[in-house]
VOBAPA-523569 format. One line per field, with one value per residue (C-alpha): residue number from 0; x, y, z. Coordinates in Angstrom, 2 decimals, always signed. Example, Ala and Ser with C-alpha at 12.3 -4.5 7.8 and 13.67 -1.06 7.14 Angstrom:
BEGIN
k <- 0;1
east <- +12.30;+13.67
north <- -4.50;-1.06
up <- +7.80;+7.14
REM end
This chain:
BEGIN
k <- 0;1;2;3;4;5;6;7;8;9;10;11;12;13;14;15;16;17;18;19;20;21;22;23;24;25;26;27;28;29;30;31;32;33;34;35;36;37;38;39;40;41;42;43;44;45;46;47;48;49;50;51;52;53;54;55;56;57;58;59;60;61;62;63;64;65;66;67;68;69;70;71;72;73;74;75;76;77;78;79;80;81;82;83;84;85;86;87;88;89;90;91;92;93;94;95;96;97;98;99;100;101;102;103;104;105;106;107;108;109;110;111;112;113;114;115;116;117;118;119;120;121;122;123;124;125;126;127;128;129;130;131;132;133;134;135;136;137;138;139;140;141;142;143;144;145;146;147;148;149;150;151;152;153;154;155;156;157;158;159;160;161;162;163;164;165;166;167;168;169;170;171;172;173;174;175;176;177;178;179;180;181;182;183;184;185;186;187;188;189;190;191;192;193;194;195;196;197;198;199;200;201;202;203;204;205;206;207;208;209;210;211;212;213;214;215;216;217;218;219;220;221;222;223;224;225;226;227;228;229;230;231;232;233;234;235;236;237;238;239;240;241;242;243;244;245;246;247;248;249;250;251;252;253;254;255;256;257;258;259;260;261;262;263;264;265;266;267;268;269;270;271;272;273;274;275;276;277;278;279;280;281;282;283;284;285;286;287;288;289;290;291;292;293;294;295;296;297;298;299;300;301;302;303;304;305;306
east <- -17.75;-14.73;-12.28;-14.69;-14.81;-11.02;-10.68;-13.27;-11.15;-8.23;-6.50;-4.37;-5.69;-3.26;-5.45;-5.23;-1.44;+0.18;+3.41;+1.69;+0.69;-2.56;-5.15;-8.75;-10.97;-14.49;-15.40;-14.44;-15.00;-11.87;-12.55;-9.10;-5.54;-2.48;+1.11;+4.42;+7.72;+9.32;+6.07;+3.55;+0.15;-2.16;-5.67;-7.95;-11.46;-12.12;-15.35;-17.72;-16.02;-12.49;-9.75;-6.18;-3.62;-0.09;+2.57;+5.98;+8.83;+11.52;+15.08;+17.08;+14.01;+13.27;+9.63;+9.93;+6.49;+4.53;+2.06;-1.44;-3.90;-7.46;-9.48;-12.87;-16.56;-18.94;-22.35;-23.34;-22.86;-20.31;-17.29;-13.85;-11.17;-7.81;-5.12;-1.98;+1.38;+4.27;+7.61;+10.36;+13.29;+16.98;+18.04;+14.52;+12.62;+8.92;+6.72;+3.01;+0.36;-2.72;-5.93;-8.75;-12.10;-15.31;-17.33;-20.83;-20.16;-22.68;-21.69;-18.53;-15.67;-12.29;-9.77;-6.23;-3.90;-0.47;+2.73;+5.68;+9.02;+12.01;+14.99;+18.57;+19.22;+15.63;+13.43;+9.69;+7.79;+4.10;+1.92;-1.63;-4.12;-7.65;-10.67;-13.70;-17.05;-18.53;-20.77;-18.13;-19.44;-16.07;-14.17;-10.60;-8.52;-5.02;-2.30;+1.11;+4.07;+7.27;+10.51;+13.51;+16.62;+20.15;+20.51;+16.82;+14.66;+11.00;+9.04;+5.31;+3.00;-0.67;-2.56;-6.14;-6.52;-10.12;-13.51;-14.48;-11.94;-14.61;-12.82;-9.23;-7.02;-3.78;-0.94;+2.33;+5.23;+8.67;+11.79;+15.04;+18.28;+21.69;+22.00;+18.32;+16.14;+12.58;+10.49;+6.81;+4.78;+1.13;-0.74;-4.41;-7.08;-10.06;-13.20;-16.72;-16.57;-13.82;-11.64;-8.03;-5.55;-2.05;+0.48;+3.75;+6.62;+10.06;+12.85;+16.30;+17.74;+20.80;+23.96;+23.61;+19.84;+17.93;+14.31;+11.99;+8.40;+6.70;+2.97;+1.08;-2.65;-4.88;-8.11;-11.10;-14.72;-15.07;-12.54;-10.05;-6.59;-3.99;-0.44;+1.42;+4.80;+7.66;+11.22;+13.77;+17.51;+19.34;+22.69;+25.78;+25.24;+21.46;+19.80;+16.23;+13.81;+10.16;+8.07;+4.45;+2.65;-1.03;-2.75;-6.15;-8.93;-12.51;-13.33;-10.92;-8.73;-5.32;-2.85;+0.71;+2.95;+6.41;+8.36;+12.08;+14.08;+17.86;+19.45;+23.04;+25.50;+26.41;+22.81;+20.81;+17.15;+15.66;+12.03;+9.80;+6.12;+3.92;+0.21;-1.50;-3.04;-1.34;+1.75;+0.64;+3.62;+2.91;-0.78;-0.14;+2.34;-0.20;-3.00;-0.77;-0.73;-4.50;-5.78;-8.42;-7.81;-9.62;-7.78;-4.42;-5.05;-5.91;-2.65;-0.63;-2.46;-2.10;+1.60;+2.06;+0.16;+2.02;+5.40
north <- +16.92;+14.86;+16.89;+16.74;+12.93;+12.87;+14.92;+12.79;+9.76;+11.39;+13.12;+16.22;+19.66;+20.32;+21.41;+25.11;+25.10;+26.72;+24.78;+21.38;+19.91;+17.98;+16.23;+15.56;+13.21;+12.02;+9.40;+11.20;+14.66;+16.76;+18.73;+20.22;+20.26;+22.25;+22.10;+23.26;+24.12;+21.14;+19.19;+18.98;+17.35;+16.84;+15.45;+14.43;+13.04;+10.08;+8.12;+8.15;+7.16;+7.21;+9.78;+9.98;+11.46;+12.29;+13.27;+14.52;+15.47;+17.45;+16.18;+17.27;+18.55;+17.45;+18.04;+19.23;+18.33;+15.12;+15.39;+14.58;+12.71;+12.07;+9.56;+8.11;+7.49;+9.06;+7.63;+4.04;+3.05;+4.22;+3.59;+5.21;+4.26;+6.04;+5.66;+7.02;+7.69;+8.83;+9.96;+10.91;+12.62;+11.97;+12.73;+13.87;+12.91;+12.83;+11.36;+10.79;+10.32;+8.76;+8.39;+6.35;+6.92;+4.88;+5.55;+4.59;+1.88;-0.84;-1.33;+0.60;-0.33;+1.44;+0.56;+1.90;+1.19;+2.77;+3.07;+4.35;+5.26;+6.17;+7.75;+7.28;+8.08;+9.18;+8.37;+7.70;+7.00;+6.07;+5.57;+4.45;+4.44;+3.11;+4.14;+1.91;+1.88;-1.12;-2.29;-4.24;-3.09;-1.99;-3.77;-2.54;-3.56;-2.11;-2.80;-1.18;-1.54;-0.08;+0.51;+1.55;+2.85;+2.56;+3.85;+4.65;+3.85;+2.79;+2.39;+1.66;+0.67;-0.25;+0.03;-0.79;-1.18;-0.10;-0.84;-3.71;-4.49;-5.87;-7.36;-6.28;-7.51;-5.93;-6.88;-4.92;-5.76;-4.09;-4.28;-3.03;-1.95;-2.02;-0.71;+0.23;-0.64;-1.88;-2.08;-3.04;-3.48;-4.36;-4.18;-5.24;-6.31;-8.39;-9.51;-10.81;-12.22;-9.96;-11.34;-10.18;-11.16;-9.70;-10.27;-8.40;-9.31;-7.89;-8.72;-7.68;-7.45;-5.32;-5.93;-4.94;-4.46;-5.06;-5.91;-6.53;-7.80;-7.74;-8.54;-8.92;-9.71;-10.24;-12.17;-13.04;-14.25;-15.81;-13.60;-15.08;-13.96;-15.00;-13.67;-14.46;-12.72;-13.42;-12.11;-12.94;-12.14;-12.15;-10.42;-10.50;-8.91;-8.82;-9.55;-9.77;-11.06;-12.16;-12.16;-13.36;-13.33;-14.05;-14.24;-15.94;-16.56;-17.84;-19.38;-17.30;-18.97;-18.01;-19.02;-17.80;-18.54;-16.95;-17.63;-16.97;-17.35;-17.00;-16.91;-15.96;-17.70;-14.41;-13.43;-14.31;-14.25;-15.41;-15.97;-16.47;-17.41;-17.91;-18.59;-19.20;-17.75;-15.11;-16.16;-17.88;-16.67;-13.05;-13.58;-14.99;-12.23;-9.52;-11.31;-11.53;-7.71;-7.48;-7.68;-10.22;-12.54;-10.35;-7.20;-8.98;-10.38;-6.91;-5.47;-8.20;-7.80;-4.02;-4.35;-6.73;-4.54;-1.41;-3.09
up <- +1.88;+0.79;+2.85;+5.80;+5.54;+5.32;+8.50;+10.30;+9.42;+11.21;+8.30;+8.67;+7.77;+4.92;+2.03;+2.80;+3.13;+0.09;+0.67;+0.49;-2.87;-2.97;-5.12;-4.03;-6.07;-5.23;-7.83;-11.08;-9.62;-9.16;-5.99;-5.63;-6.91;-5.93;-7.18;-5.70;-7.34;-9.05;-9.24;-12.06;-11.63;-14.61;-14.12;-16.98;-16.73;-19.00;-19.33;-16.38;-13.16;-14.65;-14.05;-15.33;-12.93;-14.13;-11.61;-12.74;-10.42;-12.17;-12.12;-9.09;-7.22;-3.66;-2.74;+0.85;+2.20;+1.57;-1.31;-0.04;-2.20;-1.10;-3.13;-2.36;-2.91;-0.41;-1.46;-0.72;-4.37;-6.91;-9.10;-9.04;-11.55;-11.37;-14.02;-12.42;-14.02;-11.84;-13.24;-10.78;-12.46;-11.94;-8.36;-7.42;-4.26;-3.36;-0.65;-1.27;+1.42;-0.22;+1.79;+0.29;+1.98;+1.61;+4.77;+3.58;+1.02;+0.29;-3.37;-4.19;-6.51;-6.40;-9.12;-9.25;-12.16;-11.73;-13.74;-11.73;-13.29;-11.14;-12.86;-11.70;-8.01;-7.40;-4.40;-4.21;-0.99;-1.15;+1.91;+1.19;+4.07;+3.65;+5.72;+5.21;+6.95;+8.73;+5.87;+3.96;+0.59;-0.84;-3.60;-4.08;-7.09;-7.31;-9.87;-10.20;-12.53;-11.08;-12.97;-10.88;-12.64;-11.11;-7.56;-7.10;-4.08;-3.96;-0.74;-0.41;+2.42;+2.11;+5.39;+6.41;+10.16;+10.87;+9.34;+7.05;+4.35;+1.99;-1.03;-1.54;-4.35;-5.38;-7.66;-7.64;-9.98;-9.78;-11.94;-10.37;-12.02;-10.35;-6.78;-6.61;-3.61;-3.26;-0.08;-0.33;+2.84;+3.45;+6.76;+6.57;+9.00;+7.92;+9.71;+9.06;+5.49;+4.11;+1.30;+0.97;-1.73;-1.97;-4.73;-4.69;-6.98;-7.63;-10.06;-8.81;-12.27;-11.61;-9.61;-5.95;-6.18;-2.95;-2.21;+0.72;+0.47;+3.86;+4.20;+7.46;+7.75;+10.79;+10.16;+12.30;+12.00;+8.52;+6.74;+4.28;+3.24;+0.69;+0.27;-2.96;-2.82;-5.21;-5.40;-8.11;-8.01;-11.33;-10.72;-8.47;-5.06;-5.44;-2.09;-0.85;+1.75;+1.59;+4.79;+4.90;+8.27;+8.91;+12.28;+12.36;+14.89;+14.85;+11.46;+9.41;+6.78;+5.42;+2.74;+2.20;-0.79;-0.61;-3.83;-4.17;-7.36;-7.52;-10.96;-10.09;-7.73;-6.06;-5.29;-2.18;-1.15;+2.16;+3.08;+6.10;+6.33;+9.37;+9.80;+13.12;+16.23;+18.35;+20.27;+23.49;+25.53;+24.63;+25.34;+28.80;+29.60;+28.80;+30.67;+33.74;+33.69;+34.03;+30.45;+29.49;+26.53;+24.00;+25.12;+25.10;+21.62;+20.35;+21.72;+19.98;+16.66;+16.68;+17.41;+14.49;+12.05;+13.05;+12.88
REM end
């Protein structure tokens, strides 16, 4: 049933491919797990609703295909708590595609607590896509602690573009050594009475470390959104950028707080924040091509969220 729901949400049919590693969890039920060479996945059930997932990529190993993870709660009510630990060895590379599915939720809570450790010159890419139903009964709480050793690269994107967001709150904190790179992106759409709170923070502790925090939210009806992104540069050559963008319509409300801290004269961080309706010039341009206002607004919003 979980894989069926995943496919109905537009997911790829990868779970029968022996060259693709995967994990499938419905609440605390492990429905499937498959490893490939260079990758170890250990799953342990804890108390009711809670699962521990450990992912280890061996030093020097490059996992050729994206690792697919499917998490979710299929009934209307339920709890899913995932404690995740990821260790990427020296010079290793992995990409994870995580799909979180809550199609029928009226009272569902999904909690993710992650610890991610990147060894020297390693690379970790994490793409998290959420598929929610129209009921708005999902509460998502996500926390992550990321430690990036010299020369490593961390990239994450959180995406929810369809269905009711419900209540979303996540807090990611990263610490970067010299010449490591951090990119954290969020793309979320909220409507009705959805509540969205994003906090992403990075400390560019080492020389030449680089970081980008880029959050974009589109809100309508009575939805609310808050972006609290913070970047700190502590060493020579450390550079970063914080971008907070929120588009609102109807009675939606938004708040953006980009914080930049520079603690070395040879470091630099820039920031940009914007809250408002869609750009009028773009709107008029699209309407001149035959779209009505609602259709033109949708095109602009989709372009922003996919950017």
